[in-house]
N, C-alpha and C positions, 0 to 999 in steps of 0.2 A: 338615890339610885344604888342598887345592889352592886357591891364589888365582888367580882368572881375570882376565886382563888383556885384555878384549875391548871394542872400541868398535863399537857397532851403527850401521848406516846405515838410518834410518827410511825413506829414499827409495830404497833400493837395489833391485836387480833381484830379490833374494830376500827372503822374509818374515823377520820377526825370529826366529821359532823355527828356521828353516832356518839362519840365520847362527849361532845358538847351537849347534845340533846339529853343523854342519859344523866349527866351530871346535874343539869338544870332541873330536869324532871324530878330527880331524887331530892334536890334542895327544896323544891316547891312542895312535894308531898310531905316532907317532914317538918315543914313550916319555917325552914331557915330563910326562905324568901317569902315575905308576907304578901297577902292579897293586896292588890292595888299598887305594889311597888314597881317602879320602872326598871326595866332591864337596860343594860348599856346598848347603844346603837350598834347596828351591824358593823359599821365602819370602825367604831372605837374598839369593839371586842375583837375584830379581825386583826387590828393593829397590835392589840395587847397580846393576843395568842399567837401572832405571827402566822396566820393562815389567810387564805383568800376570803374575801367578803362573801362569795357565794357559798362557802362552807358554813359560815355562821348563819347565813340566810336560810339554808336548808334546815339547820337545826331549829331555828326559830319557827319556820313554816311547819315543821313537824309538831312542835309544841302548840302552835296555833290550831292545827287541824285536830288535835286531841283535846282541845279546850283548856289547856293549862295557861295559855296567855291569850291576850286579845290586843288588837291594835287600835290606836286612836290617830286619826288623820293628822299628819304633820307633827305628831308628838312622840310616836314610837310604840314599843311593846310594853304591855303592863301585865302583871301576874293576876290571874283570876282568883276568886275566893275558893280555896281548896275545899272548904267545908261544903261547898255546893256541888262538888264533883264526886262522882262514883269512883272510888279507888279500888283497884285490884291489888290485893295483898299477895305477895309471892307465896306460892304453896310449897316451894322447895322441891318441886318435882320436875321442873322444866330443865331440859338438857341445854348445855351451852350451844350458842349458835355455831361456833366453829367446832368442827368435829362432832356434830350432832349424831347421837346414837353410838358414839365410839367410847365415851368416857374419857377422852383425852383432849388436852388443850394444845392447839397448834399455833406456832408463831406465824406460819405462812400457809395459806390454803389456795391451791391451784384449782379452785372450783370451775368446772366447765360451764356453770350456769351464771357466772358473774357478769355484771354490767358496770361500766364506769359511771359513777354518779357525781364525781368531783367536777366533771366538766359539763354537766347538764346546764343548759342555758336558763338558769333560775331567773335572772332579771327579765329576760324576754317572756318567759312563761308567766311570771307574776304580772308583768305589764298587760299581757293579753287577758289574764284573769280579771284584772281590774276593769279593763275596757269592756269585756263581755258582761260583767256584773253591773256595770254602770249604765249599760244600755237600757232604755226604757221599753224594751220589747217584751210585752207580756207573753208573746208567743213562746218564748223560751221556757215558760212555766207550764205550758200545755204539753199533753202527750203528743209526741211527734210521729213521723213515719216509722212504721215497724222495721223497715229496712235500714233506718238511719237517716240523718239529715241529707237532703239532696245536694247541698253545696259541698259537704264533706265527701260524699260519694263521688261527686264530680272531680274534686281535687285528687282523691285516691286514684280514680280512673286515669286522669291525666298523667299522674306520676308513674303508674304501672305501665302505661303505654310507652312513655318516653324512656324510663329506666329499665324496664324488664321485658318490653316487647309484647306485653299482654294485650290481647284483642278483647275489648270489653266496652259495653255501654253501661253508664251508671245505674240503670234500672236493674241490672243483674248483679250488683254489688249489695251484700248484706253485712251490716256492721254489728258487732257484738262484743260483750265484755269478756275477752279471752277466748282462746281456742277451745276450751272445754265446753263452753256454752254453744259455740258454733258447731262442734261435733255432735252435740245433743240435738241441735236444730236440724243438722244434716241427716241425722238418723230418722227424723220424722219425714223428711222428704224422700229418702231412699227406701224406707221400710226396713223391717227387721230380718228379712229372709236372706240377706246377702252374706257371703263369706268374705272376710277381709284378709288380704295377704299383706304381711309386713316383712321387711328385711330383718335379718338378725346378724350382728347386733343392730339395735334400733333405739328410737326414742321411746323408752319404756312407759312413760306417762301416757302417751297416746294409746299404746297397747292396752293399758289398764282401763282407760276411758272406754275404748271399744268393747272390752270385755264387760265392763259395768253396764253398758247399754244393751247387753244381751247378744252381741254378735259372736258368731263363730270366727275365731282368728287362727290363721295358720302362718307359719314363718317360711320364708323362701330364702335360700342361700344367696350370697353375693359373690361376685368375682371382682376383679379390679375395675370393671366398668359399671358396677351397680347391681341391681336386682337381676337374677338369672331368669330371663323371660321364658325359656323352655321349662324350667322348674315351676314357674308361675302358672303356665298352661296346665301342668300336671297336678297342681295343687287343688283344683276345684274351686278356686276363689273367683269371684266376679268383681271385686273392688280391690285395687292395689294402692297402698299408701306408700308414697315415695318422697324423697327429698333430693331431686336430681341435681340441683345447683350446688349443694354442699351437704352430703349425707351426714346425719348425726347417728353415731359418733365418729365414724371413720373418716369423714371429710372427703369422700369420693365425689368427683364431679362426673356426672353421667355424660358420655360423649354422644354426639348426634346420632350415630348409627344405633346405639342402644335405645335412645329416645324414640327413634322411628319404629324399632321393634316393639317397644312397649305400646306405642300408639296403635300399631297394627293389631296387637293382642286385644286392645279395648274395642277396636272397630269390628272385630269378628262377630260379636254378639251385642244385641241391643241393650241388655241389662248390665253390661260391663262399664265401669267407670274407673278413672284414676284420680286419686286425691294427691295433689301436688302441694306439699308443705314447703313454702319458700321462706323459712323462718329468719335467715340471716344473710341473704344474698347480697346485701349492700357492702359487705366487707370482703373484698377480694384484693390481693396484693400482687398478683402476677397476671398481666393482661387485662382485658376488659371484662366487666361482669358478664357471666354467661346468661343468654336470654332464657326466659322461662319456657318450660315445656308447653304450657298452655298456648304460647304464641305461635307454635307450629302445628297445633292440633286442628286439622282440617275437618275432622269428624265431630268436633265439639263434645268430647268425652272426658275432658279434664275439668275437675273441680279445683280451682286455685284457692289456696289459703295463705294469708299473710298476717303479720302482726307488727305492732310498733314497740313491743316489749324489749327487743334487742337493740333496735335502732334509736329509741328515745329513752325509755325507762320502763321497768316491769309494772310499776304502779299506774302507768297510763291506762292499762287494761283495755286497749282498743285493738281488736283484731277484725278481720274481714274475710268474707267468702266472695269469690267470683263464680257464679253459677253458670253452667252451660244452659242453653235455651230450654231444653226439656225440663230440667230441674227448676229453672226460673218460673216456668209455667206452673209446676207443682207447688212452688212457694206461694204463688198467688192464691192457690186453693187452700193450702194448709198452713204455710209459715206465717201468714199475716195474723194468725190467732195469737202469736207471741209478740209482745211489745219489745222494742229495742231496749237492751239492758245497759246502754251507755247514756248518761245524762246528756241532755241537749247542750248544756253549758260546756261540758268537756268536749263535745263534738265541735262546737263553735270555735273553741280555743285551738283545737288541732287543725281545723280548716284554715284559720288565719295563719297559724304557724307554717302551714304548707304553702298557702297562696302568696305569702309575703317573702318567701325565699329563706326563712329561718331553718326549715327542715333540711334543705339542700346544704346550707352552710354548716349546719350541725353535723351532717353525715360526712362532709369533706373533712371537718376537723377531727371527728372520731376515727375516721379511716386512717388519717395520718398518725394519730396517737397510737392506735392499735398496731399499725405497721411498725412503729418504733419499738413497741414492747415485744412484738413478734420477733424482730431482728435481734434484740438484746437476748431474748430467751434462747433462740437458735444458736447464737454465737457462744453463749455460756455452755450449752449442752454438748457442744462438740467435744468437750473434755470427758464426757461420760463414756466409759468403756462398756463394750458388750452390746451396743445399740446396732441392730441390723439395718433399720431404716426409720425415717421420720415420715409420718403420715399426716395429711390434712394441713400442711404448712402453707398452702397457697391461698387460703381463704378462712373466714370465720374468726373466732376468738379463742380457739383451743387447738392444740396439736397432740399427736400421739407418738410415743416412743415404743418401737417394737424391739424386743431384746432377743438374744439367742436363747434356744430352748433349754440351756443348762440352768436357767433361773425360773422361778415361779413368780406369778403376780403377787402372791401372798408375801413372799420374801421382799420383793421390791417395795411394796406398800409399807411393810413393817420397818424396813431399813430407812425409808424416808421419814416415817413417823418418829423414829428414834432421834432424828435430827430436828424434829419440830416442824416438819413439812408434810402437808397432806396432799396425796396424789390419789388418782382414782383408777381402779382396775377396769379394763375393758370388759371383763366378764360380768360386771354389774349391769351391762346393757344388752347382754345376750339372753335369748329366750330358748330354752332347751339346751342343746349341745353347744360346747364351747371349743371348736376345733382350731382356734387361732393361736398364734405364738404369744408368749407373755408380752402384754402391752399395757401401758398406763397412759391416762389422759392428763394433760396439763392445760388448764384454762388460765388466761392471763389478762382478762378484761378489767378486773377491778383491783389490779396491783400496779403500782408505779414502777418505772424502770429501775429505780434503785432497789426496791423491794424484790423485783424479779431477779435482779442480779445477785442479791444476797441469798435468796431462796435457791436459785440454781446452783450456786457454789456449795450450798449445803447438800444438794442432791448429788453433786459430783463426789463430795466426801462420803455420802451414804452408799453410793453404788460402785465406787472404785476400790 
């Protein structure tokens, strides 16, 4: 059995599982661990490295998925023959993961796109994986329903109705591998003649996807209640893309009156629709979760979009659309020409994960963890001088600090970088004019409380 000589850096740029995975991968590639050699058990290595077993399990599962190791029932993990693997040699051109595109290395990164992976229920997911793969159902190997598996759509429908107030029949749910694919599919249902309105600042990736699909895109200003409906009417757009439960990046929660105004705008013309992106509504820390806009849509003009990337893990790559009846009929004519892009095995695993209560327990656990990190960050940031207000602190996994106008975002970002901390300027999410006060984003999902505390103290030092 190979003896691992690895010293982990709990405060390093990379997570603990990444450090274990990259160390073992490098050892296998250079032949230090020979083919056929057995790796220590997950329990043994976890004890030796003083980490959780799930951390080691995640590293092993990554090596397994890439073909560097294989498993033998009741025996453990064994190294594959490296000579049989295609090895990608480093070209020396790739930028570091932390601080990508900046040429700088950061000790802490407040990325607003982070997701906690340390507390992913690896044991449960692995158990479900074995259970599904051991089933003797040949059906899982056949091409399934283009909309996605009926049982998973039913589970998603039940969850959306109970947790988000969405009115939906499973037949109007379409499952796909990520929002990009679903937006492409939606473009085939809507046609290419629409003009799409988006808030500014907004989720720039969606903006670029719409532009790439050939749509004319316009930006509509926001006030403290969300998209300005009067400006929307003047924009000439007939599709509005909004995030009413937790706007990204500002964190605005659209109140009921503004939602009703938006629905009235859509109701005025038959070709108008609203795309509701409900990307992280599960994480709310003050009051109850705000019901979805789709749930109060009496005219059936809302296209509801959700994902499991934030609530479970980005690599799950399972998102879904809830189509209004008119577009559901169009899907029957056009959309069924596209096969579902999520494997039936993965769909089955997620179905069982939801039906057996694992998803609900995982959400409750993550909500508590994120709330603790949120509270630590807010408490530490009270010492920062010059902050006019904190935005988006009631929900999600990031918040914003708005500073007095005597500073610039460039100065704030550079001062933080000099302390080894990466923060994100609000201007990166603006399209066109940037009329807002100097504001930075701080994401806290993939940082532990101790790391958040240390990083926040460095920000206090940088900005005071």
